[in-house]
N, CA and C atoms as an extended XYZ file, in Angstrom:
387
Properties=species:S:1:pos:R:3:atomname:S:1:resname:S:1:resid:I:1 pbc="F F F"
N        -3.100       -2.370       20.802 N   MET     1
C        -4.072       -2.241       19.729 CA  MET     1
C        -3.689       -3.204       18.599 C   MET     1
N        -4.590       -4.059       18.217 N   ASP     2
C        -4.413       -4.949       17.075 CA  ASP     2
C        -5.199       -4.408       15.891 C   ASP     2
N        -4.555       -4.356       14.738 N   ILE     3
C        -5.199       -3.930       13.503 CA  ILE     3
C        -5.248       -5.151       12.600 C   ILE     3
N        -6.443       -5.604       12.311 N   LYS     4
C        -6.598       -6.767       11.443 CA  LYS     4
C        -6.681       -6.326        9.992 C   LYS     4
N        -6.232       -7.217        9.118 N   GLY     5
C        -6.298       -6.949        7.697 CA  GLY     5
C        -6.509       -8.232        6.930 C   GLY     5
N        -6.973       -8.088        5.686 N   SER     6
C        -7.232       -9.265        4.867 CA  SER     6
C        -7.371       -8.870        3.405 C   SER     6
N        -7.321       -9.892        2.558 N   CYS     7
C        -7.602       -9.690        1.138 CA  CYS     7
C        -9.122       -9.742        0.948 C   CYS     7
N        -9.579       -9.548       -0.268 N   ALA     8
C       -11.020       -9.524       -0.539 CA  ALA     8
C       -11.705      -10.859       -0.282 C   ALA     8
N       -11.017      -11.975       -0.560 N   CYS     9
C       -11.655      -13.284       -0.375 CA  CYS     9
C       -11.412      -13.862        1.022 C   CYS     9
N       -10.507      -13.250        1.803 N   GLY    10
C       -10.261      -13.690        3.168 CA  GLY    10
C        -9.229      -14.789        3.330 C   GLY    10
N        -8.643      -15.274        2.233 N   LEU    11
C        -7.622      -16.320        2.360 CA  LEU    11
C        -6.316      -15.789        2.950 C   LEU    11
N        -6.014      -14.512        2.700 N   VAL    12
C        -4.834      -13.892        3.300 CA  VAL    12
C        -5.313      -12.995        4.431 C   VAL    12
N        -4.839      -13.304        5.630 N   ARG    13
C        -5.215      -12.538        6.824 CA  ARG    13
C        -3.954      -12.200        7.606 C   ARG    13
N        -3.976      -11.034        8.243 N   PHE    14
C        -2.821      -10.623        9.031 CA  PHE    14
C        -3.261       -9.722       10.174 C   PHE    14
N        -2.340       -9.532       11.117 N   VAL    15
C        -2.558       -8.638       12.254 CA  VAL    15
C        -1.334       -7.746       12.383 C   VAL    15
N        -1.575       -6.461       12.612 N   ILE    16
C        -0.515       -5.502       12.914 CA  ILE    16
C        -0.686       -5.118       14.376 C   ILE    16
N         0.354       -5.331       15.177 N   LYS    17
C         0.320       -4.996       16.606 CA  LYS    17
C         0.772       -3.556       16.767 C   LYS    17
N        -0.133       -2.686       17.171 N   GLY    18
C         0.209       -1.275       17.347 CA  GLY    18
C         0.071       -0.501       16.057 C   GLY    18
N         0.220        0.798       16.174 N   ALA    19
C         0.046        1.681       15.017 CA  ALA    19
C         1.206        1.557       14.042 C   ALA    19
N         0.912        1.595       12.750 N   PRO    20
C         1.984        1.646       11.753 CA  PRO    20
C         2.822        2.910       11.952 C   PRO    20
N         4.034        2.907       11.404 N   SER    21
C         4.915        4.068       11.586 CA  SER    21
C         4.547        5.231       10.671 C   SER    21
N         3.893        4.961        9.553 N   ALA    22
C         3.519        6.033        8.624 CA  ALA    22
C         2.465        5.529        7.653 C   ALA    22
N         1.727        6.488        7.080 N   MET    23
C         0.788        6.209        5.992 CA  MET    23
C         1.045        7.246        4.918 C   MET    23
N         1.106        6.798        3.670 N   GLY    24
C         1.325        7.726        2.576 CA  GLY    24
C         0.781        7.191        1.269 C   GLY    24
N         0.779        8.050        0.270 N   THR    25
C         0.273        7.678       -1.045 CA  THR    25
C         1.354        7.887       -2.084 C   THR    25
N         1.571        6.848       -2.882 N   CYS    26
C         2.503        6.913       -4.004 CA  CYS    26
C         1.679        7.100       -5.276 C   CYS    26
N         2.099        8.041       -6.094 N   HIS    27
C         1.369        8.347       -7.325 CA  HIS    27
C         2.082        7.836       -8.568 C   HIS    27
N         3.108        6.971       -8.392 N   CYS    28
C         3.802        6.430       -9.565 CA  CYS    28
C         2.851        5.501      -10.332 C   CYS    28
N         3.147        5.298      -11.605 N   SER    29
C         2.255        4.497      -12.444 CA  SER    29
C         2.148        3.060      -11.950 C   SER    29
N         3.216        2.503      -11.442 N   ARG    30
C         3.192        1.102      -10.998 CA  ARG    30
C         2.278        0.915       -9.789 C   ARG    30
N         2.425        1.762       -8.787 N   CYS    31
C         1.560        1.633       -7.601 CA  CYS    31
C         0.094        1.840       -7.961 C   CYS    31
N        -0.174        2.813       -8.826 N   ARG    32
C        -1.555        3.037       -9.247 CA  ARG    32
C        -2.118        1.803       -9.939 C   ARG    32
N        -1.357        1.224      -10.860 N   LYS    33
C        -1.845        0.072      -11.621 CA  LYS    33
C        -1.974       -1.183      -10.765 C   LYS    33
N        -1.177       -1.280       -9.716 N   LEU    34
C        -1.254       -2.434       -8.828 CA  LEU    34
C        -2.335       -2.276       -7.770 C   LEU    34
N        -2.944       -1.105       -7.693 N   GLY    35
C        -4.026       -0.894       -6.735 CA  GLY    35
C        -3.546       -0.802       -5.299 C   GLY    35
N        -2.331       -0.332       -5.117 N   ALA    36
C        -1.787       -0.224       -3.761 CA  ALA    36
C        -1.112        1.120       -3.575 C   ALA    36
N        -1.793        2.189       -3.943 N   SER    37
C        -1.129        3.484       -3.882 CA  SER    37
C        -1.092        4.075       -2.477 C   SER    37
N        -2.043        3.753       -1.619 N   THR    38
C        -1.974        4.215       -0.230 CA  THR    38
C        -1.540        3.042        0.633 C   THR    38
N        -0.435        3.260        1.338 N   ILE    39
C         0.192        2.200        2.108 CA  ILE    39
C         0.453        2.643        3.538 C   ILE    39
N         0.585        1.670        4.409 N   VAL    40
C         1.077        1.915        5.758 CA  VAL    40
C         2.403        1.172        5.884 C   VAL    40
N         3.322        1.758        6.627 N   PHE    41
C         4.595        1.099        6.891 CA  PHE    41
C         4.540        0.465        8.269 C   PHE    41
N         4.929       -0.802        8.331 N   VAL    42
C         4.945       -1.534        9.593 CA  VAL    42
C         6.328       -2.123        9.822 C   VAL    42
N         6.645       -2.339       11.066 N   LYS    43
C         7.900       -2.996       11.421 CA  LYS    43
C         7.676       -4.500       11.420 C   LYS    43
N         8.689       -5.235       11.010 N   ARG    44
C         8.608       -6.697       10.926 CA  ARG    44
C         8.059       -7.304       12.212 C   ARG    44
N         8.540       -6.839       13.376 N   GLU    45
C         8.130       -7.446       14.648 CA  GLU    45
C         6.677       -7.158       15.025 C   GLU    45
N         6.040       -6.192       14.372 N   GLN    46
C         4.646       -5.913       14.710 CA  GLN    46
C         3.665       -6.566       13.730 C   GLN    46
N         4.188       -7.279       12.735 N   PHE    47
C         3.342       -7.890       11.712 CA  PHE    47
C         3.281       -9.404       11.911 C   PHE    47
N         2.068       -9.941       11.842 N   ARG    48
C         1.886      -11.393       11.927 CA  ARG    48
C         0.948      -11.842       10.808 C   ARG    48
N         1.423      -12.734        9.967 N   LEU    49
C         0.596      -13.329        8.924 CA  LEU    49
C        -0.186      -14.466        9.553 C   LEU    49
N        -1.513      -14.418        9.480 N   ASP    50
C        -2.372      -15.426       10.093 CA  ASP    50
C        -2.956      -16.402        9.078 C   ASP    50
N        -2.295      -16.560        7.960 N   SER    51
C        -2.763      -17.491        6.935 CA  SER    51
C        -1.553      -18.134        6.275 C   SER    51
N        -1.808      -19.099        5.459 N   ASP    52
C        -0.758      -19.837        4.765 CA  ASP    52
C        -0.078      -18.909        3.750 C   ASP    52
N         1.244      -18.731        3.840 N   PRO    53
C         1.926      -17.838        2.897 CA  PRO    53
C         1.859      -18.314        1.446 C   PRO    53
N         1.478      -19.564        1.215 N   THR    54
C         1.364      -20.032       -0.173 CA  THR    54
C         0.172      -19.397       -0.896 C   THR    54
N        -0.704      -18.709       -0.150 N   HIS    55
C        -1.810      -17.974       -0.778 CA  HIS    55
C        -1.336      -16.662       -1.393 C   HIS    55
N        -0.057      -16.316       -1.160 N   ILE    56
C         0.482      -15.040       -1.622 CA  ILE    56
C         1.410      -15.261       -2.817 C   ILE    56
N         1.150      -14.522       -3.888 N   ALA    57
C         2.017      -14.519       -5.070 CA  ALA    57
C         2.809      -13.217       -5.067 C   ALA    57
N         3.991      -13.225       -5.677 N   THR    58
C         4.795      -12.009       -5.739 CA  THR    58
C         5.079      -11.617       -7.179 C   THR    58
N         5.233      -10.326       -7.373 N   LEU    59
C         5.599       -9.751       -8.663 CA  LEU    59
C         6.939       -9.055       -8.468 C   LEU    59
N         7.962       -9.580       -9.109 N   GLU    60
C         9.295       -8.983       -9.011 CA  GLU    60
C         9.345       -7.739       -9.897 C   GLU    60
N        10.049       -6.708       -9.445 N   PRO    61
C        10.091       -5.460      -10.213 CA  PRO    61
C        11.003       -5.541      -11.429 C   PRO    61
N        10.671       -4.753      -12.421 N   GLN    62
C        11.549       -4.545      -13.566 CA  GLN    62
C        11.998       -3.095      -13.508 C   GLN    62
N        13.240       -2.845      -13.874 N   ALA    63
C        13.796       -1.487      -13.825 CA  ALA    63
C        12.865       -0.523      -14.547 C   ALA    63
N        12.656        0.646      -14.016 N   PRO    64
C        13.386        1.290      -12.941 CA  PRO    64
C        12.811        1.005      -11.543 C   PRO    64
N        11.787        0.174      -11.443 N   PHE    65
C        11.145       -0.091      -10.156 CA  PHE    65
C        12.004       -1.022       -9.307 C   PHE    65
N        11.875       -0.897       -7.994 N   THR    66
C        12.738       -1.672       -7.099 CA  THR    66
C        11.992       -2.496       -6.071 C   THR    66
N        10.704       -2.301       -5.903 N   TYR    67
C         9.970       -2.982       -4.843 CA  TYR    67
C         9.180       -4.176       -5.367 C   TYR    67
N         9.292       -5.296       -4.657 N   THR    68
C         8.476       -6.473       -4.939 CA  THR    68
C         7.077       -6.210       -4.425 C   THR    68
N         6.077       -6.659       -5.148 N   ARG    69
C         4.697       -6.505       -4.690 CA  ARG    69
C         4.066       -7.884       -4.561 C   ARG    69
N         3.121       -8.001       -3.652 N   SER    70
C         2.470       -9.278       -3.382 CA  SER    70
C         0.970       -9.169       -3.582 C   SER    70
N         0.361      -10.324       -3.924 N   PHE    71
C        -1.066      -10.399       -4.215 CA  PHE    71
C        -1.631      -11.693       -3.667 C   PHE    71
N        -2.918      -11.710       -3.375 N   CYS    72
C        -3.592      -12.959       -3.057 CA  CYS    72
C        -3.684      -13.758       -4.352 C   CYS    72
N        -3.293      -15.014       -4.314 N   ARG    73
C        -3.344      -15.871       -5.511 CA  ARG    73
C        -4.772      -16.122       -5.985 C   ARG    73
N        -5.736      -16.033       -5.084 N   THR    74
C        -7.122      -16.347       -5.445 CA  THR    74
C        -7.887      -15.133       -5.952 C   THR    74
N        -7.904      -14.048       -5.180 N   CYS    75
C        -8.735      -12.897       -5.567 CA  CYS    75
C        -7.947      -11.764       -6.210 C   CYS    75
N        -6.611      -11.797       -6.126 N   GLY    76
C        -5.788      -10.774       -6.766 CA  GLY    76
C        -5.592       -9.506       -5.961 C   GLY    76
N        -6.109       -9.444       -4.740 N   THR    77
C        -5.944       -8.244       -3.921 CA  THR    77
C        -4.465       -7.928       -3.747 C   THR    77
N        -4.101       -6.680       -4.018 N   SER    78
C        -2.736       -6.222       -3.812 CA  SER    78
C        -2.497       -6.063       -2.312 C   SER    78
N        -1.393       -6.636       -1.816 N   LEU    79
C        -1.142       -6.689       -0.378 CA  LEU    79
C        -0.014       -5.782        0.085 C   LEU    79
N         0.798       -5.272       -0.805 N   GLY    80
C         2.012       -4.553       -0.409 CA  GLY    80
C         3.170       -5.526       -0.439 C   GLY    80
N         3.940       -5.593        0.667 N   GLU    81
C         5.102       -6.480        0.719 CA  GLU    81
C         5.142       -7.300        2.013 C   GLU    81
N         4.089       -8.034        2.349 N   PRO    82
C         4.064       -8.744        3.630 CA  PRO    82
C         5.102       -9.855        3.773 C   PRO    82
N         5.689      -10.310        2.681 N   LEU    83
C         6.715      -11.356        2.760 CA  LEU    83
C         8.128      -10.772        2.755 C   LEU    83
N         8.233       -9.461        2.789 N   SER    84
C         9.536       -8.801        2.763 CA  SER    84
C        10.383       -9.194        3.971 C   SER    84
N        11.678       -9.405        3.767 N   PRO    85
C        12.577       -9.676        4.883 CA  PRO    85
C        13.054       -8.395        5.575 C   PRO    85
N        12.680       -7.234        5.028 N   ASP    86
C        13.147       -5.956        5.566 CA  ASP    86
C        12.584       -5.669        6.956 C   ASP    86
N        13.265       -4.818        7.692 N   ALA    87
C        12.846       -4.449        9.045 CA  ALA    87
C        11.544       -3.651        9.037 C   ALA    87
N        11.275       -2.926        7.962 N   SER    88
C        10.045       -2.149        7.798 CA  SER    88
C         9.597       -2.325        6.355 C   SER    88
N         8.293       -2.449        6.149 N   PHE    89
C         7.799       -2.698        4.796 CA  PHE    89
C         6.383       -2.152        4.651 C   PHE    89
N         5.926       -1.934        3.407 N   PRO    90
C         4.588       -1.402        3.185 CA  PRO    90
C         3.515       -2.492        3.124 C   PRO    90
N         2.347       -2.120        3.610 N   VAL    91
C         1.148       -2.948        3.516 CA  VAL    91
C         0.064       -2.074        2.888 C   VAL    91
N        -0.669       -2.619        1.946 N   ASN    92
C        -1.741       -1.889        1.286 CA  ASN    92
C        -2.777       -1.457        2.324 C   ASN    92
N        -2.967       -0.155        2.475 N   ALA    93
C        -3.906        0.368        3.476 CA  ALA    93
C        -5.340       -0.073        3.200 C   ALA    93
N        -5.677       -0.337        1.930 N   GLN    94
C        -7.035       -0.772        1.592 CA  GLN    94
C        -7.332       -2.166        2.135 C   GLN    94
N        -6.322       -2.905        2.561 N   CYS    95
C        -6.516       -4.247        3.128 CA  CYS    95
C        -6.828       -4.211        4.621 C   CYS    95
N        -6.711       -3.052        5.240 N   LEU    96
C        -6.933       -2.968        6.681 CA  LEU    96
C        -8.422       -3.064        6.999 C   LEU    96
N        -8.767       -3.943        7.917 N   ASP    97
C       -10.149       -4.097        8.346 CA  ASP    97
C       -10.482       -3.174        9.514 C   ASP    97
N        -9.444       -2.672       10.197 N   ASP    98
C        -9.614       -1.797       11.350 CA  ASP    98
C        -8.921       -0.467       11.095 C   ASP    98
N        -9.311        0.552       11.838 N   ASP    99
C        -8.694        1.870       11.754 CA  ASP    99
C        -7.253        1.770       12.253 C   ASP    99
N        -6.264        2.186       11.451 N   PRO   100
C        -4.878        2.073       11.883 CA  PRO   100
C        -4.465        3.118       12.914 C   PRO   100
N        -5.320        4.094       13.160 N   GLY   101
C        -5.007        5.107       14.160 CA  GLY   101
C        -4.092        6.208       13.662 C   GLY   101
N        -3.699        6.163       12.389 N   ILE   102
C        -2.900        7.228       11.787 CA  ILE   102
C        -3.569        7.637       10.485 C   ILE   102
N        -3.123        8.763        9.949 N   ARG   103
C        -3.674        9.254        8.682 CA  ARG   103
C        -2.536        9.531        7.715 C   ARG   103
N        -2.898        9.709        6.470 N   ASN   104
C        -1.940        9.945        5.403 CA  ASN   104
C        -1.089       11.182        5.703 C   ASN   104
N         0.246       11.000        5.683 N   THR   105
C         1.140       12.117        6.006 CA  THR   105
C         2.078       12.497        4.871 C   THR   105
N         2.106       11.723        3.798 N   PHE   106
C         2.977       12.104        2.684 CA  PHE   106
C         2.427       11.596        1.359 C   PHE   106
N         2.865       12.272        0.304 N   HIS   107
C         2.587       11.884       -1.078 CA  HIS   107
C         3.919       11.867       -1.798 C   HIS   107
N         4.140       10.841       -2.625 N   GLU   108
C         5.375       10.799       -3.397 CA  GLU   108
C         5.054       10.565       -4.866 C   GLU   108
N         5.986       10.972       -5.722 N   PHE   109
C         5.846       10.884       -7.176 CA  PHE   109
C         4.578       11.586       -7.671 C   PHE   109
N         4.273       12.728       -7.051 N   VAL   110
C         3.086       13.496       -7.440 CA  VAL   110
C         3.180       13.947       -8.889 C   VAL   110
N         4.381       14.226       -9.356 N   ALA   111
C         4.560       14.645      -10.759 CA  ALA   111
C         4.118       13.555      -11.729 C   ALA   111
N         4.095       12.302      -11.278 N   ASP   112
C         3.675       11.183      -12.130 CA  ASP   112
C         2.167       10.927      -12.084 C   ASP   112
N         1.462       11.640      -11.250 N   ALA   113
C         0.011       11.435      -11.125 CA  ALA   113
C        -0.681       11.858      -12.414 C   ALA   113
N        -1.707       11.111      -12.830 N   PRO   114
C        -2.453       11.507      -14.029 CA  PRO   114
C        -3.270       12.768      -13.744 C   PRO   114
N        -3.674       13.473      -14.780 N   PRO   115
C        -4.406       14.727      -14.585 CA  PRO   115
C        -5.708       14.570      -13.792 C   PRO   115
N        -6.321       13.409      -13.827 N   TRP   116
C        -7.596       13.195      -13.139 CA  TRP   116
C        -7.430       12.846      -11.659 C   TRP   116
N        -6.197       12.591      -11.229 N   ALA   117
C        -5.966       12.172       -9.841 CA  ALA   117
C        -6.133       13.334       -8.873 C   ALA   117
N        -6.479       12.999       -7.664 N   ASP   118
C        -6.639       13.992       -6.610 CA  ASP   118
C        -5.328       14.093       -5.827 C   ASP   118
N        -4.258       14.477       -6.527 N   ALA   119
C        -2.935       14.590       -5.904 CA  ALA   119
C        -2.718       16.025       -5.438 C   ALA   119
N        -2.113       16.215       -4.285 N   PRO   120
C        -1.888       17.571       -3.788 CA  PRO   120
C        -0.850       18.305       -4.633 C   PRO   120
N        -1.116       19.566       -4.928 N   ALA   121
C        -0.177       20.370       -5.700 CA  ALA   121
C         0.994       20.792       -4.827 C   ALA   121
N         2.156       20.884       -5.445 N   GLY   122
C         3.322       21.393       -4.735 CA  GLY   122
C         4.025       20.384       -3.862 C   GLY   122
N         3.567       19.150       -3.840 N   GLU   123
C         4.240       18.109       -3.062 CA  GLU   123
C         4.835       17.101       -4.019 C   GLU   123
N         5.544       16.137       -3.501 N   GLY   124
C         6.027       15.102       -4.373 CA  GLY   124
C         7.455       14.668       -4.147 C   GLY   124
N         8.082       15.137       -3.091 N   GLN   125
C         9.431       14.672       -2.830 CA  GLN   125
C         9.372       13.188       -2.494 C   GLN   125
N        10.431       12.476       -2.821 N   ASP   126
C        10.517       11.058       -2.501 CA  ASP   126
C        10.810       10.916       -1.013 C   ASP   126
N         9.763       10.803       -0.232 N   VAL   127
C         9.907       10.721        1.213 CA  VAL   127
C         9.346        9.371        1.664 C   VAL   127
N        10.205        8.494        2.106 N   THR   128
C         9.787        7.192        2.586 CA  THR   128
C        10.326        7.005        3.989 C   THR   128
N         9.463        6.635        4.942 N   PRO   129
C         9.927        6.472        6.320 CA  PRO   129
C        10.931        5.352        6.466 C   PRO   129
């Protein structure tokens, strides 16, 4: 199963081979503001970037945050971390053009969710696959 994904303008395109290992939503202020709160985790070997990596800009974290985030240089679509050297990394689920075959299984930083958010009550442990 191939899952295609792209940014809004189509300059950044990628393929995920097989189902991601997990899907979850982060409710921290940074993920919300970057527009990438629901993510899928993929393994490096199942991810293929099908466009020029120079179309991707990165935002380095400032403490207390630790994750680099990436964006399309043209349209600004938040991509997750497709340039990460890690064995597993997040990809913005909103960038997926196809059904990933999995559904949201965790929520983290629920205590940081704003009052208007649709965050589940009683959850919020820092659980990352």
